[in-house]
C-alpha positions in Angstrom: -105.7 -19.9 -66.2 -102.3 -20.7 -67.7 -101.3 -17.2 -67.4 -101.9 -17.1 -63.6 -99.9 -20.3 -63.2 -97.0 -19.0 -65.2 -96.9 -15.7 -63.4 -96.8 -17.2 -59.9 -93.1 -18.3 -60.0 -92.0 -14.9 -61.1 -93.7 -13.3 -58.3 -92.1 -15.6 -55.7 -88.7 -15.6 -57.3 -87.3 -12.8 -55.2 -88.5 -14.4 -52.0 -87.0 -17.7 -52.9 -83.7 -16.1 -53.8 -83.6 -14.2 -50.5 -84.3 -17.4 -48.5 -81.6 -19.2 -50.3 -79.0 -16.5 -49.6 -79.9 -16.5 -45.9 -79.6 -20.3 -45.8 -76.2 -20.2 -47.5 -74.9 -17.5 -45.1 -76.1 -19.5 -42.1 -74.4 -22.7 -43.4 -71.2 -20.9 -44.1 -71.0 -19.3 -40.7 -71.7 -22.6 -39.0 -69.1 -24.3 -41.0 -66.3 -21.6 -40.3 -63.3 -22.9 -38.4 -64.8 -26.5 -38.4 -67.9 -25.4 -36.6 -66.1 -23.6 -33.8 -68.2 -20.5 -34.4 -68.1 -17.3 -36.3 -65.2 -15.0 -36.6 -66.5 -13.0 -33.6 -66.5 -16.1 -31.5 -62.8 -16.9 -32.0 -60.7 -16.1 -28.9 -58.0 -17.7 -26.7 -56.3 -20.8 -27.9 -58.8 -21.5 -30.6 -57.9 -18.2 -32.4 -55.2 -17.5 -34.9 -51.7 -17.4 -33.1 -50.2 -13.8 -32.6 -46.5 -13.5 -33.6 -44.2 -13.2 -30.6 -42.5 -9.7 -30.2 -39.0 -9.4 -31.5 -36.5 -9.2 -28.5 -34.7 -6.0 -28.0 -30.9 -6.6 -27.6 -29.7 -5.6 -24.1 -26.8 -3.1 -24.2 -23.4 -4.3 -22.9 -22.6 -0.9 -21.5 -23.7 0.9 -18.3 -22.7 2.6 -15.1 -21.0 0.9 -12.2 -19.7 1.7 -8.7 -16.5 0.0 -7.4 -14.8 -0.6 -4.0 -11.2 -1.6 -3.9 -8.3 -2.4 -1.5 -4.6 -3.1 -2.3 -1.4 -4.0 -0.6 2.0 -4.2 -2.0 5.7 -3.4 -1.8 7.4 0.0 -2.4 11.0 0.8 -3.2 12.8 2.8 -0.5 12.7 6.4 -2.0 15.7 8.6 -1.8 15.5 10.9 1.2 17.7 14.0 1.6 17.9 17.3 3.6 19.5 20.6 2.6 19.8 24.0 4.1 20.3 23.3 7.8 23.8 23.9 9.1 24.9 23.3 12.7 28.3 24.2 14.2 31.6 24.7 12.4 35.1 23.0 12.3 38.0 25.3 12.5 40.4 25.5 9.6 43.8 23.7 10.1 45.5 25.2 13.2 43.5 28.5 13.2 41.1 29.5 15.9 39.8 32.4 13.8 40.1 30.8 10.4 37.1 29.9 8.2 34.8 27.2 9.6 33.2 24.3 7.6 29.5 24.1 8.0 28.1 20.7 9.2 25.0 19.0 7.9 22.9 16.0 8.4 24.6 12.7 7.6 22.9 10.3 5.3 23.5 7.6 7.8 21.0 9.3 10.2 18.1 8.6 7.8 15.8 5.6 8.3 12.7 5.2 6.2 9.7 3.0 6.6 8.1 2.5 3.2 8.3 -1.3 3.2 4.7 -1.8 2.6 2.0 0.3 0.9 -1.8 0.0 1.1 -4.7 1.8 -0.5 -8.4 1.5 0.0 -11.3 3.5 -1.7 -13.8 3.5 -4.5 -15.0 5.1 -7.6 -17.6 5.4 -10.3 -17.3 4.2 -13.9 -19.0 3.5 -17.2 -18.9 0.5 -19.4 -19.0 1.6 -23.1 -19.4 -2.0 -24.4 -17.1 -3.7 -26.8 -14.6 -4.2 -24.1 -13.9 -0.6 -23.1 -14.4 0.8 -19.6 -13.5 4.1 -17.9 -13.7 5.0 -14.2 -12.6 7.7 -11.8 -11.3 6.5 -8.4 -10.2 8.1 -5.1 -8.1 6.0 -2.7 -6.6 6.6 0.7 -2.9 5.8 0.8 -1.0 4.5 3.8 1.6 6.6 5.6 5.3 6.6 4.8 7.5 7.4 7.8 10.9 9.0 7.8 13.0 8.9 11.0 16.2 10.9 11.4 18.3 10.1 14.5 21.9 11.0 14.8 24.8 12.5 16.9 27.7 14.5 15.8 30.7 16.1 17.7 33.2 18.7 16.9 36.0 20.6 18.7 36.2 24.3 19.4 39.3 26.4 20.0 39.2 29.8 21.6 41.1 32.8 20.3 43.2 34.8 22.8 43.2 38.5 21.7 46.1 39.3 24.2 48.5 37.3 22.2 46.7 37.2 19.0 46.8 33.4 19.1 45.1 30.3 20.4 47.0 29.6 23.6 45.9 26.0 23.8 46.5 25.0 20.2 49.7 26.9 19.4 52.5 24.5 18.8 55.1 27.2 18.0 55.1 30.9 17.3 55.5 30.4 13.5 52.2 28.3 13.3 49.2 29.9 11.6 47.8 30.7 15.0 50.8 32.7 16.1 51.4 36.4 15.5 55.2 36.1 15.3 55.5 37.3 18.9 55.7 35.5 22.2 53.1 32.8 22.3 52.0 30.6 25.2 53.0 27.0 24.9 50.2 25.0 23.4 49.1 21.6 24.6 47.4 20.6 21.3 44.0 20.2 23.1 40.8 22.0 22.1 39.1 24.3 24.6 35.7 22.6 24.2 34.0 19.6 22.6 30.5 20.3 21.3 27.9 17.5 20.7 24.6 17.7 18.9 21.8 15.1 19.1 19.1 15.2 16.4 15.7 13.5 16.5 13.2 14.0 13.8 10.1 12.2 12.4 8.4 13.0 9.1 5.3 11.5 7.7 3.7 11.4 4.3 -0.1 10.8 4.1 -2.8 11.5 1.6 -4.9 10.2 -1.2 -4.5 9.2 -4.9 -7.1 10.4 -7.4 -7.0 8.8 -10.8 -8.8 8.4 -14.2 -8.4 4.8 -15.4 -9.1 3.3 -18.8 -9.6 -0.5 -19.2 -9.9 -2.9 -22.1 -11.7 -6.2 -21.4 -10.0 -8.9 -23.6 -13.0 -11.3 -23.6 -16.0 -9.2 -22.6 -18.7 -11.9 -23.1 -17.5 -14.5 -20.7 -17.9 -14.8 -16.9 -14.1 -14.7 -16.5 -12.9 -11.5 -18.2 -9.1 -10.7 -18.3 -8.3 -7.1 -18.8 -5.5 -4.5 -19.1 -5.6 -0.9 -18.1 -3.8 2.4 -17.4 -4.4 5.3 -15.2 -3.3 8.9 -14.7 -3.9 11.4 -11.9 -2.4 13.1 -8.9 -1.3 12.1 -5.4 -2.4 14.6 -2.8 0.3 14.4 -0.1 0.1 15.7 3.4 3.8 16.0 4.5 4.4 16.8 8.1 7.7 17.1 10.0 8.8 17.4 13.6 12.4 18.3 14.5 14.3 18.4 17.8 18.0 19.0 18.4 20.0 19.3 21.6 23.5 20.9 21.8 25.8 20.2 24.8 29.4 21.2 25.5 32.2 20.1 27.8 35.4 21.9 28.9 38.2 19.7 27.5 40.8 21.7 29.4 39.1 21.0 32.7 37.7 17.5 32.0 39.6 15.9 29.1 37.4 12.8 29.2 34.2 15.0 28.7 32.4 13.0 31.2 30.4 16.1 32.3 28.3 17.8 29.6 26.7 21.2 29.8 23.5 22.0 27.9 24.1 24.8 25.5 20.9 24.9 23.5 17.8 23.0 22.4 15.7 23.7 19.3 12.3 22.4 18.4 10.7 23.0 15.0 7.9 21.6 12.9 5.8 22.2 9.8 3.2 20.6 7.6 2.3 21.2 3.9 0.0 19.9 1.3 1.6 18.8 -2.0 0.2 17.5 -5.3 2.4 15.2 -7.3 2.0 13.1 -10.5 0.5 9.6 -10.1 0.4 7.0 -12.9 -0.6 3.3 -13.0 -0.5 0.2 -15.2 -3.0 -2.6 -14.5 -3.7 -6.2 -15.5 -6.1 -8.6 -13.9 -9.3 -10.6 -14.3 -12.9 -10.0 -13.3 -15.6 -12.6 -12.6 -19.4 -12.1 -12.7 -20.7 -13.3 -9.4 -24.3 -12.1 -10.3 -25.8 -10.0 -13.1 -25.0 -6.9 -11.1 -22.0 -7.9 -9.0 -18.4 -8.4 -10.4 -15.3 -9.5 -8.5 -12.1 -7.8 -9.7 -8.6 -9.1 -8.8 -5.4 -7.9 -10.4 -1.9 -6.3 -10.2 -1.2 -2.6 -10.4 2.1 -0.8 -10.8 1.7 2.7 -9.2 4.1 5.6 -9.6 3.9 8.5 -7.2 6.2 11.5 -7.8 8.5 12.9 -5.2 7.7 15.7 -2.8 9.3 17.9 -0.1 8.6 20.0 2.9 10.5 23.1 4.3 11.0 23.7 8.0 12.6 26.7 9.7 15.2 25.5 12.2 16.6 28.5 13.9 17.8 30.8 11.2 18.0 28.2 8.5 15.5 27.0 6.0 15.7 23.3 6.1 14.2 21.3 3.1 13.5 17.6 3.5 13.0 15.9 0.1 11.5 12.4 -0.7 12.1 10.9 -4.1 9.8 9.1 -6.5 8.0 6.1 -5.3 7.5 2.9 -7.3 4.8 0.6 -5.9 3.9 -3.0 -6.9 0.4 -3.9 -5.6 -2.0 -6.8 -5.6 -5.6 -5.4 -5.5 -9.1 -6.8 -5.1 -12.4 -5.2 -5.3 -16.1 -5.4 -6.2 -18.0 -3.7 -9.0 -21.7 -3.1 -8.8 -23.1 -2.8 -12.3 -26.3 -0.8 -13.2 -27.1 -1.9 -16.8 
């Protein structure tokens, strides 16, 4: 009988231990997270907080488009003409002596380069850390050159019968005489010749440049900058020339009140010329929005000289325009694509 009683706990021991483990597990699961439920029940705000993602820095660089307009003052460039000769002046006292060619007078030239405007756009890239590079194309305003003038010269005729100029001979020992009998001279020329010149030339074209800038304070909304540019000015140089030559017979009408048309010449030409262009810039930009920037500044623009050749009769006339130095105020908008 004692044996049966003693053996009973040993038989039930595994069952008791299993029941105890199940109770302990149930109690532990119930008490997890202060009774909020088991691990599988944790979600939402009652769960363990998830760490926030580390922000990725936004690059300061990026592409941009720009639109610009400028207006300013330009120096009056040097203008000159060479190659065209019209009429001659007799040597002293000689109707057959060498003549002196006549050319356009500098007083005839009148230029209109008082103001200079450009308008255009471009594309660029902001490298960050203050550096920017862009390529621009701009239409430039026309520069006009007007040539208006009148010139007159005297002409003496040579008389082959006496080997002299009968009107200009003062005595038979003069350069016009032959040593023989000469008709008395009155000192007056035979004819007076007058030429009237009217000409208009225009310079038109575009300026293409690559520009490098450095933003002095690239992290503020107001950003001062400096820059420089290098490129070409593509010039369309056109020219239209007209001259009219008239004469009068001084021996018949000394006052030359009556003029006779002798000749009229019309000529014109147009060429394309590429010259050096260079610039220095300084200004300030302002971020209106995250993608729009206002740009206001000063630009010194250098445009190299150019020329155009026109055939006037038998002559090759070249009209030359010197270097242009332009001081501009410019304003524009940049559209940033970061």
